C-alpha positions as CSV (number, residue, x, y, z in Angstrom):
1,X,-30.5,-2.2,-39.2
2,X,-28.2,-5.1,-40.2
3,X,-25.4,-7.0,-38.4
4,X,-23.2,-9.8,-39.5
5,X,-21.5,-12.4,-37.4
6,X,-21.2,-16.0,-36.1
7,X,-23.9,-17.7,-34.0
8,X,-22.1,-18.8,-30.9
9,X,-25.0,-20.0,-28.8
10,X,-28.8,-20.7,-28.8
11,X,-30.6,-20.0,-25.6
12,X,-33.7,-22.1,-24.6
13,X,-37.1,-21.2,-26.1
14,X,-39.2,-19.1,-23.8
15,X,-43.0,-19.1,-24.0
16,X,-45.9,-17.7,-22.0
17,X,-49.5,-16.5,-22.0
18,X,-50.3,-12.9,-22.6
19,X,-53.5,-10.9,-23.2
20,X,-53.2,-11.5,-27.0
21,X,-52.6,-15.3,-26.6
22,X,-49.6,-17.5,-26.4
23,X,-46.2,-16.1,-27.3
24,X,-42.8,-17.8,-28.0
25,X,-39.3,-16.3,-28.0
26,X,-36.0,-17.8,-29.1
27,X,-32.8,-15.9,-28.3
28,X,-29.3,-16.5,-29.7
29,X,-25.9,-14.9,-29.2
30,X,-24.1,-13.5,-32.3
31,X,-20.4,-12.6,-32.2
32,X,-19.3,-9.9,-34.7
33,X,-16.1,-10.3,-36.6
34,X,-14.6,-6.9,-35.8
35,X,-11.1,-6.2,-34.5
36,X,-12.7,-6.2,-31.0
37,X,-15.5,-8.7,-31.4
38,X,-18.8,-7.9,-29.7
39,X,-21.5,-10.4,-28.5
40,X,-25.1,-9.4,-29.1
41,X,-28.2,-11.2,-27.8
42,X,-30.8,-11.2,-30.5
43,X,-34.4,-12.3,-30.0
44,X,-36.7,-14.0,-32.6
45,X,-40.5,-13.9,-31.8
46,X,-43.5,-15.9,-32.8
47,X,-43.5,-18.1,-35.9
48,X,-40.1,-16.9,-36.9
49,X,-38.4,-19.0,-34.2
50,X,-38.2,-22.0,-36.5
51,X,-34.4,-21.7,-36.9
52,X,-33.8,-25.4,-37.8
53,X,-31.6,-24.5,-40.8
54,X,-29.2,-22.5,-38.6
55,X,-26.7,-24.0,-36.1
56,X,-23.9,-22.9,-33.8
57,X,-20.9,-21.7,-35.8
58,X,-22.9,-20.5,-38.8
59,X,-22.1,-17.1,-40.3
60,X,-25.2,-15.0,-40.8
61,X,-26.5,-11.6,-41.8
62,X,-29.3,-10.5,-39.5
63,X,-31.8,-7.6,-40.1
64,X,-33.2,-6.4,-36.9
65,X,-35.1,-3.6,-35.0
66,X,-34.1,-2.1,-31.7
67,X,-37.0,-1.5,-29.2
68,X,-36.8,-0.1,-25.7
69,X,-39.6,0.1,-23.0
70,X,-39.8,1.5,-19.5
71,X,-40.9,-0.6,-16.5
72,X,-40.8,0.6,-12.9
73,X,-38.4,3.4,-13.8
74,X,-35.9,1.2,-15.6
75,X,-35.4,0.9,-19.3
76,X,-35.2,-2.5,-21.1
77,X,-33.9,-2.9,-24.7
78,X,-34.7,-5.7,-27.1
79,X,-32.9,-6.5,-30.4
80,X,-35.6,-8.2,-32.5
81,X,-34.5,-10.1,-35.6
82,X,-37.0,-10.0,-38.5
83,X,-34.8,-11.6,-41.2
84,X,-31.8,-14.0,-41.1
85,X,-29.7,-15.1,-44.1
86,X,-26.9,-17.6,-44.1
87,X,-23.7,-15.8,-45.1
88,X,-21.4,-17.4,-47.8
89,X,-18.0,-18.4,-46.5
90,X,-16.4,-16.5,-49.4
91,X,-16.6,-13.0,-48.1
92,X,-18.6,-10.1,-46.8
93,X,-22.0,-8.9,-47.8
94,X,-22.0,-6.0,-50.2
95,X,-21.6,-2.6,-48.6
96,X,-20.2,-3.8,-45.3
97,X,-16.8,-3.1,-43.8
98,X,-16.0,-0.3,-46.3
99,X,-12.5,1.1,-45.7
100,X,-11.4,4.7,-45.9
101,X,-9.7,3.9,-49.2
102,X,-13.1,3.1,-50.7
103,X,-14.4,6.6,-50.1
104,X,-14.3,9.1,-52.9
105,X,-11.6,11.8,-52.6
106,X,-13.2,15.3,-52.5
107,X,-10.3,17.3,-50.9
108,X,-7.4,18.3,-53.0
109,X,-4.5,20.3,-51.6
110,X,-3.4,23.4,-53.5
111,X,0.2,23.9,-54.4
112,X,2.4,25.7,-51.8
113,X,2.8,28.8,-54.0
114,X,-0.9,29.5,-54.3
115,X,-1.5,30.0,-50.6
116,X,-3.1,33.5,-50.2
117,X,-4.0,33.2,-46.5
118,X,-2.4,35.9,-44.3
119,X,-1.2,33.5,-41.7
């Protein structure tokens, strides 16, 4: 899945020790540019947390996976980024924000005299 937006905040790096060794996680908040903007907390794990080239206010395209897990009867969902690309200031990425006018027209109305329906 992909999402585009502006980075509005970086959260502190978290780290810990697990059964597979040391882990690190960096989370950031992305705000979409929709009519009703949404804020999404996205996590970056492991060696991908080196986000030195990105800063607050940057426009980015993020490719991510959504993963849920159950713990003690509650479900927790993570949005995990696996690719981030700086977005050019000139416009949207191809294929995003398609309008209804971009869709091919497949329905054509028949003239009023050709209506053979009984109602």
